[in-house]
C-alpha positions, 0 to 999 in steps of 0.5 A: 391663449392662456393655457394652463397644464396640470399632471403630477409628472414634473418632468412632463408636464414642464416639457409640454410647457416649455414646447409650447412657449416656444410656439407663443402660447402662454402657458402656466403649470401645476403638479397638484390640483391645488397649486392649479386652483391658486394659478387660477385664482390669478391668472386668466386662463382660456384652456386647461389641460388636466390629467385624469388621474392625480393624487389627491385631487383628480382631474375631475374634481379639479375640472369641478373647481376650477369652473367655479373660479372661472367658468368660461374655461375649455378643458382638455384631458390626459391619462396614462391609463390608456387600457380600452376600459379607462378610454371609454369611461374616461370618453364617457365623463369628457366627451371622447373630442377631450380626452387624450392618452399619455404619452400624447404626440406633441402635436396631436396636443397642439391641433387640440389647443388650437380647436378648443380656442 
């Protein structure tokens, strides 16, 4: 399984990437949509974990662009804006099963990735 993590919070995303790597999951990470698109041009991605709200390109726009590069990518979304209203809005767009509120417990993220693989 090849996972692409995208979040503008560098410390968070690098830590998650390190922890996934320790579980023998092949992972790349990016801190912007443009950086993620560059990675997707070079590497086959199975699952992308995208922050919904980032400066520049948000997670939903990034999803559309990644699908054009690699149509078979599966997605799950993260957000730090975890109000009930944000959850309902995000769940309506992405499906509640694919929407996680930060800080997401690592085991929850790991389970989500396994369910998508």
